[in-house]
N, C-alpha and C positions, 0 to 999 in steps of 0.2 A: 794732297801734299804727302810726301814720303818721310817717315821717321826711322832712323836706325834703331836696332833692338836695344842698345845700351842707353838710349835717350829716354826722356820722360814721355809718358803717354798721357794724353788728356782725355778724360772720360767725364762727361757731365750727364746727370740724370735729372730730369724735371718733367712736368706735364707737357712741355712743348719741345722737348729734345729727343731725338731718336739717334741712336748710335749703333753703327755696325762695324765690327772689327774684321778685317780680312788679313790673313797672314800669307805671305808669299815671298820666297827668296830672302829669308831672314829679315824682312822688312814688315812694318805694320802700317797699313793704310787706314787712316781714320776718316770716315765719311760722316758728316754731321749735317743735319738740317734743323735749323733753329727758327722757331716761329715767334719766340719772345726772348728777352735777355735772360741768361742763366744767372741765378742769384749767387751761386757758389760753384767752385771747381775743386776737384780732387786730383791730386798728382800722385801717380804710382810709379815706382821704379821697377822696371821689368828688364830682366837680363836672361836671355836664353829661352828656348822653346819650352822647357819643363816648367819654368816659373810662369810663363804665359799661360800654359795649359792649366796649371794649378789655380792661377788667378781667375781664369774663365770659369772653372768648375766652382770656385768659391762664389763668384758673382751669380752663377746660375742657381746655386743652392739658396742664395739670399733672395733671388727673384722668386723662386718656388715657395719659400717661406712667406713672402709677402702676398703671394697669390692665394694662400690658404686663408679664406675668410670665414671658415666654419667655427673658429674659436675652440676647436676640439683639442684635447691633450694629445701629445705626440703618440702615445700608445693607442689611443682611440682612433686617431687618424690613420695609423698603420693598419689597424684591424679593418677599418672601413675600406681600405684599398687592398685588402688581401695580403698584408705583409705581417711578419712576426711583430708582436707588440713591442718587445724590448730587444735591443741589440745585445745586451748583457744582463745577467741576473741583477735584480734590484732588491730582493728580499729573500728570506729563508725558504719560502715556499717554491721559489723558482729553481731551487736545487732538488726538490722532491721528485721521486720517480713518477708519481701521478701527474705532475705538471709537465714533465718531459714527454710522457706518453701522450698527453693531450696535445702538446705542441707538434709532435711528430705526426700524430694522426691527422692534424688539421693542415699543416704546412709542408709535411714531407721533409726532404733533405734541406729545404730552405730554412728550416728551423735551427739547423746547426747541431741537432741532436744525433748522437751515434746510436743507430737502432740496436746494436749489439748490447748496449747498456740497459735496454728496456726489457730484456729477457729475464724472467724470474730466476732467483737463485735456487740451488738444490734444496735449501732449507724451506723456502717458500713453497716449492713444489710439493715437498713432503707434508707440510702443514695443510695445503689445499687438498691433497689426497686423503689425509686423515679426516678433514672436515667432510668431504664427500662420502667417506665411508660411514661416518656417524649420521649425516643428514640424509643420505640415500643408501640405506643398508641392503636394499634388494637389487638383484640384477634385472636386466631388461626382461628376460624370460619370466622371472618371478613377478615383476610388476604387471606384465601382460596377463599372467594367470590370476593375479589378485583382481585385476580389472574385470576379467571375464567372470570370476566368481561373484564379484559385487553386482555386476549387471544381472546375473542369473538370480541372485537373491532379490533384487529389486523387481524383476519380472515376476518372480514367484509371489511376492507380496501384492503386486498389482492384480494378479490372477485370483488370489485368495479374496482380496477386497471385492473384486467384481463378482465372484461367486456368492459372497455374503450379500451383496446388494441384490443379486438376482433372487436369492432365497427370501430376502426381506420383502421384495416386490410380490412374491407369491403369497406371503402372509399378510399382505396389506389389507385385503378384504376381510380376513378374520379379525384383524386389529380394529378395523372400522366397526365391525359388528360388536366387538367387545366394548368399544368406547360408547357406541349407541346404547348398549344394554346398561352400562354403568350410569349414563346420563338419565335413562328412563327410570332406573332404580332410585336415583337421587330425587327425581321429580315426584315419584310415588311417595317417598319418605316425606318430602316437603308438603305434598298434598295431604298426607295423613296427619302430619303435625298441625297443618292449618285447620283441618276438619276437627281435630281434637280441641284446638284452641277455640274454634267457633262453638263447639258443643259446651265447653266450659262457660263461655260468655252467655250462651242461651240459658244454661242452668242457673247462673247468677241472676239473670234477669227474672227467671221464674221465682227465684228465692225472694226477690223484692216485690214481685207481683205487679210491677208496672215497668214501663220502659225507662231505663236509666242510661245516662250518657256514659260511655266507656271511659271518659276522661275524669269522671267524678272520683273523688278519693275513696268514698265508701265502696264504690264498685271495684276499684283497684285492689283495696284490701280484701274484699270478699273473693276476688279472682285469685289473688295470691294464696289465700287460705285453701281454696278449692284445688289449686295446683299442688300445694303441699300434701293435702289429703290424698290426692291421686297418686303422687309419688310414693307415699307410704303404702298405699294399697298395692301398687305394682311391686314394691319391694317385698311386701308380705307374700304376695303370690309367688314371686320367684323363690323365696326362702322355702315356702311350702312345697313347690315343685321339686326343689333340690332335695328336700328331706324325703319326699316320696320316692325319688330315684335312689336315694341311699338305702332306704328300707327295702326297696325291691331288690337291690343288688345283694343285701345281706340275706334276705330270704332265699335268693337263688343260690347263694354260696352254701347255706345250710342244707338245702335240698340235695345239693351235689355231694 
């Protein structure tokens, strides 16, 4: 059935209705296949090709929106499909230079950003140069020289440490002998102390004239007394030896 352009156009959408619109010679041909009764109908007034095209675009956008089952927000849906998130600025940060640089770097000219506006100003360039002057005061040649000097110092320290290790390895045998000598001396001192203690114990036993248990209180008291006497004797001998040395030195000084 043919309908003039200035007449009403019948479009129905339901689960059982398919509609295809064909435009030819300023006429609209409506082809419908109905599998069940349409519960409702919508009447639209269409006049001219421009209105028809706008209407079709509106319906296509509506269909696309209904096809979106992801439940994403529009900006997230655009990002997912490689589009600019927002068609126009929504907040203050969207006017910032950083955001514009980010959008242009990601979407190019599709972002709608003028690349000329992204170039830093003369003041920003001067501030950047001043920062680099303070943060990196050395030229490339100077940095290379400093790096070379640092490596030379590190290699020198390594060589000195290796030489010290080699020297210590040569002294290892001597150190082993010295340690063994100190250990032997300690053992001798311990053996002499033990022999001295045993001699005191034997002397105490001879004092009593019979075998006494070393844990007996009398034995302990006598042993302590003997040890004190022995210490006094040693002290007296040392004082006497010191006095004799002093006298000998005085006599030697007089003779000279």
